[in-house]
C-alpha positions in Angstrom: 81.6 124.1 104.5 82.7 125.4 101.0 82.5 122.9 98.2 86.2 122.7 97.2 86.8 120.8 100.7 83.8 118.6 100.2 85.0 117.7 96.8 88.2 117.0 98.4 87.2 115.0 100.8 84.9 113.0 97.9 88.2 112.1 96.0 90.4 111.1 99.2 87.7 108.9 100.5 87.7 107.2 96.9 91.4 107.1 96.8 91.7 105.6 100.5 88.8 102.8 99.6 90.7 102.1 96.3 93.6 101.4 98.2 91.8 99.2 100.8 90.3 97.2 97.4 93.5 96.8 95.9 95.0 95.4 99.3 91.9 93.2 99.9 92.4 92.1 96.2 96.2 90.8 97.1 95.5 89.1 100.2 92.6 87.2 98.4 95.2 86.5 95.6 97.6 85.5 98.0 95.3 83.3 100.1 94.3 81.7 96.8 97.7 81.0 95.7 98.7 79.3 99.0 95.7 76.9 99.1 96.1 76.0 95.7 99.9 75.3 95.6 101.0 74.9 99.3 104.3 73.6 98.7 106.5 76.7 97.9 105.2 77.7 101.4 106.0 74.3 103.6 109.3 75.5 104.3 108.1 78.5 106.0 105.2 76.8 107.9 106.0 74.1 110.5 102.5 72.0 110.0 100.3 71.7 107.5 97.2 72.2 109.3 98.6 75.9 110.0 99.3 76.6 106.4 95.7 75.4 105.8 94.0 77.6 108.1 96.4 80.2 107.2 95.5 80.3 103.6 91.8 80.2 104.3 92.2 83.1 106.6 93.9 85.4 104.1 91.3 84.5 101.6 88.3 85.1 104.0 90.3 88.8 105.3 90.9 89.7 101.4 87.2 89.2 100.1 86.0 91.2 103.1 88.2 93.9 102.5 87.8 93.5 99.0 83.9 94.1 99.4 84.3 96.8 101.7 86.8 98.6 99.5 84.1 98.5 97.0 81.2 99.8 98.7 83.3 102.2 100.2 84.2 103.5 96.6 80.5 103.3 95.7 79.6 105.3 98.4 82.1 107.8 98.0 81.4 108.6 94.7 77.6 108.5 94.9 77.7 110.3 98.4 75.8 107.3 99.9 75.8 107.7 103.9 74.7 104.2 104.4 77.4 102.7 102.2 80.0 104.9 103.8 78.8 103.9 107.1 79.1 100.1 106.2 
């Protein structure tokens, strides 16, 4: 495989993982916002218990995606197979 193709793949994987990292950070931020100030979202959600569960779910998924994106970025830049497989 030519070196240019490998370099292109490396940077494409890095860009994709940066997007996953940014999306996870946005989800985690939204989860914190809903958990801290639920008054703005109370009109959209019928019950408070559902709002609370949704906030924690957003936070958990956001943190998981942020961690996954960060490890993917490190794996892409260092060409670490275990980090990319994780």
